[in-house]
N, C-alpha and C positions, 0 to 999 in steps of 0.2 A: 885557470882564468888569469888574465893579465890585463893591464891598462890598455884601453882602446877596444877591448872585446865588447860586443853587444850581447846582452843576456836578457832573459825573461825575468820580470820582477813580480813577486807575489806579496800581497799584504800578510799572508801566512806562509812564510818561506819553508817551514818544516813540512807542512802538509801540501804545499804548492796549491793553495786555494786562494781565491779572490785575486785573480790576475790583474795587475796594474798596467802592464805594458812592457815594451822593450826599452832598455836604457843602455847607455855606454858607460863602461867602468872607467872612472877617472883616477881614483887613488884608493889603495887598500888602507883601511884604518886599523883593522884587527884581523890578522891572518888566522887566528885561532879563536873563533867565536862559538865554538862548540862542535859537537858531532851528533849525527842522527842516522841510525842504521848503517854505520860505516862510512857515511858521507860527511865531509868537512863543511862547516858553516864559516863564512867570512863576512866581515863588515866593510862596506865600500862607500865612497862618495860616488854618486852616479848622476847622470843627466838623462832624463827621458828623451826619447827621440822625437821631439816636436819643437818647433821654433820657440825661442825665448823661454824655455823651461828652466827653472832654477836648479842649482846643484843641491841634492838632498842625500841623506844617508840611508842605506838599506842593508839588511842582512840577506845574504844570498847563499843558498845551499849548492854545493858542488854538483855539477850535472852528472847524471848516470853515465858510466863508460859504455 
C-alpha cells in the first residue's frame, strides 16, 4: 500500500467487520502496527471518498495477495 491508494476501511480491521467505506491513503503513521495471520497492519491518515470528509486515522490490514 502506498499514498494515494484507495482501500476498504473496516471498524474492526483484523476481522474485516463493520465496513466503513472506501478511503484514500494520505500518510503512513506507523508502518508496523502489528501482524495478524501473516498479514501486516499499518496505521494511516485517510480521507473517506466523500465530499468534505475530514482526515482521520485508521488501522488497515494488508490486503490478501
